[in-house]
N, C-alpha and C positions, 0 to 999 in steps of 0.2 A: 410762767412764761409768757411772752407775748406771742402772737401769730407770726409765723415766718411767712414772708413775701407779702403780697398785697392783700391777701386775707378776704374775708368775706363774712357777711352776717349768717347766723346759723337758721336754717331752714325750719319752718313750722311743722308740728303734728308730723314727726319722724317717729315710726314705730320699728321699721324693718331696713336695716343697712346692709349693702352688698358691698364687699372689697374684693375687687379682681387682683390676685398677684398669684401665678403660677411661677414656674420655674423650681430652682433646686433649693437646697437648704439656705444657703446664704440670701437668696432672693427673698425667702420668707422671713429671715431674721432682719433684713432692712425694712420690710413693710411694719413690723411689730409696733414700733413707737408711733407709728400714724394711726394705727388700729387703735392703739391705748387712748390717743387723743380723742378719736371717734367716739370711742365707748365713754370717755369722762364727758365730751360734751353733748353726747345725747344718752343720758343715764337709764332712760325709759326705753331705749331701743334695743332691738336684738341684732347683734353683728353677724352677718354670715360670711366666712371665708370661702370665696370662689377660687380654688386652687388644685395643687397635684396631691397626690396620696401621701407625700412627705409630710403634710402639714397636720393632719390629726395625730400620726405617729410621734410626733414631737411636741405638740402642743397640749394634747389631752391631759387634763389636771394640772398644768403647769401655768395656765394663765387664764384670767377672768374676762379678758377681753374680747375673746371669740366664743358666742355661744352656739353656732352652728357650722356645717361644713358641707359644701357641695362640691364634687369633683368635677373638675372640668373636662369636656369633650375634647377630643384630637380636632383641632381646627387650626388653620394656617396662622402663624404668628402669635397664637396663644398657648397651644401645646401640640408638640410635634408627634408624640406616639403616646400609647398606654394601652396595655392590654386590659380588657374588661371597662374600659371608659364608657361612659354613656354616649351615646349618640347626641349630635346637635339637637336633632327633632326632639327627643325625649327631655333633654336639659331644657331647652326654651318652653316645651309644653308645660313642664313642671313649674318654672321659675317665672315666666312672663306675668307681669303685674304685680308680684309679690311685694317688691321693694320701693319704699319711698325715695330712697337716695341710694344711688350706685357709685361707686367710687373705683377709679381707674388708677392703680399704680404699678401697671404692667407694661413698661417700655413707654415707646414714644405715640403709640396710639394709631398707628397706620392699619394695624389690624386689629387691636385693643378696643379702639373707640367703636367701630361698628359693631363689634361683638357686645360690647356694653349697652349699646343703645337698644339693641334686641331684646333685651331684659323689660323694657318697656317701663323703667322706674320714673318717677315723677320729676326726680332731680338727679342730676348726673353732673361729677366734677372729675378732672383727670389732667394729664398732659397731652400736649399735640406738638409734632413736629411741624413744619411748613407745608407739607404735603398731606397731613392727617385730617380727617373729619373731626370738627371741634363739638366739645360738650357744652352743657349749659354754662358752665363755669369751667375755665380751663387757664393753664400756664403753658408758657413755651418749653418743650423739652430740648435741652442743651446738654449734649453727651456729658461733658465734663462738669458734674455736680455731684456730691456725696450722696448717695441712694438714699439713707435715711432721711437727709434734709429735703431731698427732692419728694419723697413720699409725705413729709410733714408739710411740705408747701402745698400739696394737694389737698392734704386734710383741713390746712387752714382755710381753703375756698370755701369750705362747708362751715366756717366758724368754728372749727377746733383747735384749740391751742395746745402746744406740745406740753406733756407731762413728763417726759423723758426724752434723753437723747440715745441712750443705749436700749437695745432690746433687753427685754426682762423676762425669764422663765424660772419657776420655782423647782427648787431641788431640796427634798428634806434631809435633815441630818443623818436620819436612819438609813437612807439610800445610799448617802456617801459611807456611811459606815459598813454598811452592806457590800459595796464595792471594794473598798479596801480589806475586808476580812476575804472576800472571795479571792483577791488577788494575793492574799497573805502578806500585805504590805503594813509595815509597822512605822516605817520611816516616811520620808519625803517621796513623791510620787509625780514624775514628770511625763506628761501626756505628749505624743508626736504623732503629727498627721503628715505623711510625706507626699500628699497629693494636691492636685486641683485640677478642675475641669479642663482647662486649657493648657496643655503642656508646657506652653511657654512661660507659664507662672509657676512651675515646678523647680524647685531647689533640688539639686540632684541627690540621690540616695546616699553617695559618699559623706556629704556634707552633712546631712540628718545622721548619719552613722558616727560621725566625728563627735557631735553632741551628745548621743545616746552613750558612747562608751565613757565620755567624760564625766557625765552624771553617774554613771553606775560604778566607776572607779571612785567617785566621791562618796558612795555610799547609798546613791539614792535607787529607787526601782523607776522603770520606764514603761509605759504601756503606748501599744501602736494600735492607733485605729484607722479605719478606711474602708473602702468598698472594694469590690473585685479588682478595680484597674489599679489599687495601691498594693496589690500583692507582691509584685516585683520588688518595688521599693522596700517594703516591709521585710521581705524575705533578705534581702541584701544586708538591711540594717542588723537583723538577727545574726547573720553570717559573720558580720564584722566584730562581734562581742567576742571576747575570748570564752572558749568553752566552760570554764571554771565560773564565770560569771552570768551564764545565759539564764540562770534561774531568776535573775532579777530583770527579766525583759518578758514582757507579758503582750504576745501579739494576738490581738483581738481583731485584727483585719479580715474583714469579709466573714465573720463569724458573730460579730455583735448585732444583735437586733437593733435597728434606729432608734425604737422607743427606750431603749436602755442607754443611748450615747449621752443624753444630758446628764445622767448620774454618775457615768464615767469619768466625763469631762470637769465635772462638779468635786469628784473625789481628788482630782489632781491639785496639786500644789501651783503648778505653771504648766500651761500647754504651749509647745512650739508648732508652727506650721506655716504654709503658704497662704495666700489670699486664697481661702477656700471655707465652704459651709460649715466644717467642724470647728475652724478658728472662730467663725463670727457666731456660732453656737457657744464657744466657750465663752465669749463675752456675756452673752444673754445670761449664763449661769453663775456669772461672777467669779470666774478663775481668771486670774493674771496670764497674759500671753505675750510671746514675742513671736512676731510675725516677718516673713521675708516677703517683700513685696518689689514688684516692677513699679517705678515712682509714678506712672500715669494711674495707676489702681489705688494708690493711696487717696488721690483725690475723690474717688467714688467708693472706696470701701476701707478705708483706714480707720483705725480706731480714734476716738476723740481726746482721751486721756493719756498721759505717760506716767502717772502713777501706779496703773495697774497695766498697762499695755504699752510695749515697744514694738517699734517698726524699724526694719533695715531695709534701705532703697538700693535697688539696682538704676542706675540711670541709663540704660541702654536706650538708644533713640533709633537705632538702625538695625536691621536684621543682620545677625552675625554671619549669615550665609550669602545672602544676596545684595545687602546694602539697602533694601528697601526702607523708606520711613515707617517706624511703626508707631509715632505718635499720633496718627491720624485714624482714630479708633471709631468704633460705633457700627450701626448696622450698614451705613452706606459706604463706608470705607472699603477700600481694596485691600485683601490680605495675601501676602504671599504664601507660597505653598510648604513653607519651612516652619519646623517646630522645634528649634532649639531653645533651650533655657535662656530667658532673658535675666534670670536673678542670680545665676552662679558666680557673679562678681562679688556677691556678699560672701564674707569669710567665715567659717564655722567660731572662730575666736571672737568675733563681734558679738554674735549670737549668744556664745556661752556666758559673755560679761554681763549680757541683760539678763539672762536667767538667774545667775547667781545673785546680781543685784535686787531681783525680785525676790528671790527666796530669803533675802536677808530683809526686806523692807515691807513686805505685804504681810 
């Protein structure tokens, strides 16, 4: 592939690379193609990810692009909270001067660029909003851009060409087989994640329940995944299934270690979810997905192909409660206080049709 954006020449004598990408699971997935590009462009260098504890739990043993990890300290605009996180003093005392190249793919740079510069790297690349301190090479941060492409554009500033557009994580065949044996699944398995960090991106539980019931009645098994915040939705889905069929519902919500989530998603034949970290992880492990998206989020986070991944769009432009314009998004946009679902106009029948199509064609 060619470089994305204006690009740049590779830097000389780069042995240590730092990549700053905190946030959640989805944020990590968006950064992986850029990290792979950097690893390919600088094959003699060690790539260290500066991120949240989510990263090693998901990446260990599943990618060769990241060779080291450093947990971020709690710092404004970089990491909001974290028990046991290193202090900023300890973090920079250990890492200052270690890196030849530091790469910022963490937001628009208002906070992350000054943070990155404190590493004292010889070279720096990243994004910058109009009010952010700029790095040695930088590209303007514009909110509506796909996050994978944004990160690849940053990597191109360091002379790194894309090697993939989708994130890629390895899951062994024996891991998939072990999950299916553990769940006692002999036929098809549909994974469902009924949650999202932003409540406005959540399809309501009754809609997920309609999908789950239909697939169970068709003879499939369903596995539910998510964290503590998804328990009410998952419980509602289980309750909606007739008692005599509940043995085909495997509720792993809030009980599955994050380290095992890639294997569970890889064991599924199709995954259904909102615009959320587990759906993006399913893409990375090669599982076909059907996603329910607010249309603005497809610009930033939608899957690239339609042979394996389908999207269903809600075209809500104003808050259903107060009428506020919800298309003006990003860090500086005003947000009303309401949290209705923006995606409930998507009908279960449409999602089910794509689930059935993917089960036939992938």
